C-alpha positions, -999 to +999 in steps of 0.1 A: +000+000+000+011+036-007+026+056+021+021+093+026+044+119+041+034+151+059+051+179+040+053+200+072+069+177+098+078+145+079+054+121+096+048+090+075+013+076+073+017+038+067-016+022+059-004-012+072+000+004+107-029+029+105-032+055+133-050+035+160-043+062+186-066+085+165-092+059+154-076+048+121-074+010+120-044-008+104-051-015+067-069+018+062-059+034+028-050+070+030-079+080+008-103+062+031-093+083+062-119+108+072-113+143+058-112+158+094-082+136+103-050+156+111-013+147+112-007+131+147+026+150+150+019+185+139-019+188+134-021+198+097-048+184+074-047+155+049-041+181+022-006+186+034+004+150+027+020+136-004+024+101-017+060+088-014+079+060-030+078+028-010 
């Protein structure tokens, strides 16, 4: 699955790990994350993430 990087702080969203601390189950694709989800490290929106090479 495609990983996504926060362009502000460098946090990597890995769909295999999800973000369980914030209600995102492992296996959740980035595009399936609710639009109100924010970066767990710096708080920016999904719009500030870009797909990265695996």
